[in-house]
C-alpha positions as CSV (number, residue, x, y, z in Angstrom):
1,M,97.4,101.5,94.1
2,K,94.6,104.0,93.4
3,D,93.6,106.3,96.3
4,N,89.9,105.7,95.6
5,V,90.1,102.0,96.5
6,S,88.2,101.1,99.7
7,F,89.5,98.8,102.3
8,D,86.6,96.4,101.7
9,S,87.2,96.2,98.0
10,A,90.9,95.6,98.5
11,Y,90.2,92.9,101.1
12,A,87.7,91.2,98.8
13,A,90.2,91.2,96.0
14,I,92.8,89.6,98.3
15,E,90.2,86.9,99.2
16,D,89.5,86.3,95.5
17,I,93.2,85.9,94.7
18,V,93.6,83.5,97.6
19,R,90.6,81.5,96.5
20,Q,91.9,81.3,92.9
21,I,95.3,80.1,94.2
22,E,93.7,77.5,96.5
23,N,91.5,76.2,93.7
24,E,94.5,76.2,91.3
25,A,92.4,78.4,89.0
26,I,95.3,80.7,88.1
27,P,97.5,79.6,85.2
28,L,101.1,79.3,86.2
29,D,102.1,82.2,83.8
30,E,99.8,84.6,85.8
31,L,100.7,83.4,89.3
32,A,103.6,85.7,89.9
33,E,101.5,88.7,88.8
34,K,98.6,87.7,91.1
35,V,100.9,87.2,94.1
36,K,102.5,90.7,93.4
37,K,99.0,92.2,93.2
38,A,98.0,90.5,96.5
39,K,101.1,91.9,98.2
40,E,100.2,95.4,97.1
41,L,96.6,95.0,98.3
42,I,97.8,93.6,101.7
43,A,100.2,96.6,102.1
44,F,97.4,99.0,101.2
45,C,95.1,97.3,103.8
46,N,97.8,97.5,106.4
47,R,98.3,101.2,105.8
48,K,94.6,101.8,106.0
49,L,94.4,100.0,109.3
50,R,97.3,101.9,110.7
51,D,95.8,105.2,109.6
52,I,92.5,104.3,111.2
53,E,94.2,103.2,114.4
54,A,96.1,106.4,114.6
55,E,93.0,108.4,114.0
56,L,91.1,106.5,116.7
57,K,94.0,107.1,119.2
58,T,94.0,110.8,118.4
59,T,90.2,111.0,118.8
60,S,90.4,109.1,122.0
61,N,93.1,111.3,123.4
62,D,91.2,114.4,122.3
63,S,88.0,113.3,124.0
64,T,89.7,112.4,127.3
65,S,91.4,115.8,127.5
66,V,88.3,117.9,126.9
67,D,87.1,118.4,130.5
């Protein structure tokens, strides 16, 4: 996964893949590749969310100890 991908674009790509699967718009030969791509995008989004959560916790801890 490229580092310059944003959370929003990765999430939109996941939604697009899900929509294609639901509408049976993906040829069977491409299904495995699309599912693999979706799993990579989901992992990327999970990492981004964990990083943001950790950053917010750090920021919150820093602001409460600055008195």
